[in-house]
N, C-alpha and C positions, 0 to 999 in steps of 0.2 A: 815133356816139352821143354825146350831150352830157350831162354831169352838171350839172344845174341846182341851184344851192345852196339856193334857197328851197324848192323842192319836196322836195328830198332831206331837208333839215333838218326839215320838217314831217312827212314820212313816217316818219322814224326817231327823232323826238323829240330831235334834236341841238340843244342851245342854243348860242348865239353865244359864251357865256362859256367853254364847253369848248374851242372853237376858239382863243379869245384866250389863255386861261390856259396852254394847251400850245403856243402860238406855231405853230399849224398853218397852213401856207400852202395856201389852197384851190386855187391854180394847180397846185401839186405834186400834190394829190389828183386834180385833173382829168387831169394827165398820166399818173398811175398807172392811172386808170380807162381811159384811151384805150389805154395799153400792154397792159393785161390783155385788153381786148376784141379787140385785134389778134391775140393768140395763142390766143384761146379755142377756136377750132376745132381747133387742134393739141392743146390740153389734152383736149378731148372724145375725140379719137382715142386718146390715151394712157390716159385713164380706161377706155375700152372694152377696150383691150388688157390692162390690169391685171385688170379684172373677168373677162374671158374666160379669162385664165390661172388665176385662182382657181377658176373654175367647173370646171376639169379635176380638182380634188381631190375624191375620192369622199365625203369626210366633210363637205364644205361643202354645206349645204342650198340656199342661195340667196345671190345677190350683188347689191348695189345700188351704182350708181356715179353720181357727180354732179360737175360742175365748179361752183365757187362762183359765185354771181351777182355781177355787177360792183358793184352798189350795196351788197350785203351785204359785199363786200370793203372798200369805203371806210368803211362803218359800223364794221367790225371794226378797221380801221386807226386810226380816231379813238378807239375805245374802248380799244385796246391801247397808245396812245401814252404815257399816264402810266406804265404798267407798264414799257415799254421805257426810258423816261427814268430810272426807278428802277434798272433793270438796267445800262444803259450810260452814264448820266450825263445831266445836264439839257439838254445840247446835241443829244441824239439826235432825229432826225426820220426818218420813213419817206420813202423816195425810190424812183424808178423802178429804181434799181440794187440796192436792198436788200430790197424788199418780198417778192420771191419766196423769199428765204431766211427772212424773219421770219414770214411767214404760211404755216404748214405744212399748211393744209388747202385750198389752191387746188383740188386734186383730192382728193376724198374717196371712199373705197371701203369698203363695209360687207359683211363676210363673216359669214353667219349659219349656225350649226351647231345640231344638235338636242341632243346630250348634252354635259355639261361635260367628260367624259373625252375628247371629240374634240379639245379645244383643242390639246393638245401636238403632235399630228400636223400640224395646220394651222400651228402655230408653226414647226416644223422645216421645213415646205415653204416658208414665207415666207423664212426665213433662207437656204435653199438657192437661192432664185429671184432675190432682189433684194439690193442693198446696203442693209442696215438701219442707220440712224444713231442710232435711239433707240427704246426700247420702254418703255411705261408700262402697268402693270396698275392700272386704276381699280377699287377695291374698296369695299365697305361696311365700316365699323368692326365688328370681330368676325369677319370672314370668315377662312377658312383661307388663309394666304398662304405656307405652307411651300414649295410647289413653285416659286412665283415667286422666293422667297429663294434656293432652291437653284440656280436658273438665273440669279441675279444680275440680276433684272429690277426696275426702279424701281417702287415701290409708292406709289400715291396714294390715301389714304383720303377718300372722298366722304361728307359728311354727308347728302347727298340720297339716297344709296343707289345711285347710278349705278354700274353694273358694265360693264366692257368693257376689252379689251386693245388698246392703240393702238400701231401701228408707223409710224414715219416712214421712208420709203424715198426714195432720191434717183435722179434720172435727168436726162437732158439732151435734151429735145425740140428745143431750139435750142442755141446756144452758151452759154446760161445755164442753170445748175442750177435744177431745180424739185423741190420736196419734195412728195410725196404722202402722205396718211395712210390707212392701212388699219386699220379697226376690226373686231375679231373678238369676237363675242358669241353667246350662245345665243338661241334663239327667245324664251324668256321674258324675258331681259334686253333684247332688242330691243323687245318689246311695252311694257315699262315705260319704256324710254328714249324711245320715240316719244311716249308720252303726257306724260311729264315735259317733254320738249322743247317740245311744243305749248303746254303750260300756261305755261311760263316765257317763251315768246315772246309770249303773249297778255296778260301782265300785267307791269308794271314791277316789282311786288312781289306774289308769290303770296299770296292771302288765307290766313289761318291754317287755316281749315277744309279748304281744298284741300291745304295742306302736310301736315296730319295724315293725311288720307286717302291722299296720295301715299306717305307712309312705310308705312302699312298695306299698300297695294298692293305696295310694294317687298318687304315681308316675305313676302307671299303668292307673289310671283314667285320669290323665293329658295327658298321651300319647294317650289314646283313644280319648280324645277331639281333639287333634292335628290331629290324623288320620282321624276322622270324618270330620274335616274342610278341609283337603286335598282332601278327596273323594268328598266332596261337590263342591270344586273348579274345580276339574277335570270333574265332571259331567256337570257343567255349561259350561265349555270351550268346552267339547265334543258336547253338545247339540247345542251350537252356531255354531260350525264348521259344524255339520251335516246339520243344516238349511241353512247355507251359500252355501254348495255344492249341496244341493237339489235344490236350486234356480238356481244355475249355470247349473246344468244338465238339468233342465226343460227348461231353455232358449235355450240351445244348441240343445236339442232334437226338440224343436219347429222349430229352423232354419233348421235342417236337414230334418224335415218333409216337410217343404216348398220346399226344394230342391228336395226331392223325388217326390212331386206333380208336380214340373216343368218337371222333367225327364219323368214322366208318361204321362203328357199332351202335352208337347211341343217338346220334343226332339225326332227325328226320329231315333231310334236305333233298331238294331236287338235284338231279345229277349234274346239271349245268352249274348250279351254285357251288356244289361240292368241289367241282373241278377248279373253279376260280380260287377257292380257299386253299386247296392243295397246291396249286401253282404259286400262290403267294407265299406259302410256307417254304416251298423249294427255293424261292428267291431269297428269303431270309437266311436260310442255311448257307447259301452260296455267297451272297453279297455282304451280309452283315459281318460274318466271321472273317472272310478274306480281306475285307477293307480294314477291319480293326487290326488284324495280324500285320498287314503291310504298314499301316500307320505306326504301330508300336515298334516294329523292327527298325523303321526309318528313324524314329526318335532315339532309340537305343544306340544307334551307331552314328548319330548326327554329329558327335564330337570327334570323329576320326580326323586327325590333322591332314590337311591337303598336301603339306610338304613335310618331309622328315629331315 
């Protein structure tokens, strides 16, 4: 596969000035492109392995895996060169030897979960499974970051509202280290992230009307996450309460059944009086337990906010 400069520059809107100003050698880019494509099949195997490992976690809803496109890699290298020069010095250049360490998303994995509360279990699973060299929590300004701070996770505030926790993990598919990126986010964060990504790649600069509506959509997605978490909490509490009272009712009914057996076997009563007692016991089983269950459940969920 050959990287043709003219076609590439036109496709990705790369001006000759960017190449010249940053002293980028096209021959080096061509060698990086060839090197990456030589190992791409190995990277695909590794990406599938990481994805399948994540799929074993019961709280992960779905997993996406991809290996970076070769041309996208070169486009990113050109775009990131000024940043790396600022970081390492004006003489820095990407090379065949360093690009695998500098470009951290050659392999990208996305793990999607349903409820925000599921994140920490997935976080611990990743830490147990791979050597993690960096974690970044991307948040929107105003988000609750207390747990990230407690776990000493780097926090990056995004004006765009992008939310996702990113993990850089290292492994050696060959004798050279490769860094893969695992992104962990909720279903609602995924929906917003995908739409935001498509729009930003469709425009060199997003029109203001789209930008404003993206921010509105971001707030809706965030509120949806909070609502899902609340529903999940209510469901857990309701289920626990139901189980508790099912056990209470079962115990009480067993006691009453024993009493009924005693009445039928040992107590000498007229049939009319016996029926009155049995009828009363039936009322106790039905009314007493169901009333208490209803009252307790109402008290338990009486603190649910009327407005979110």
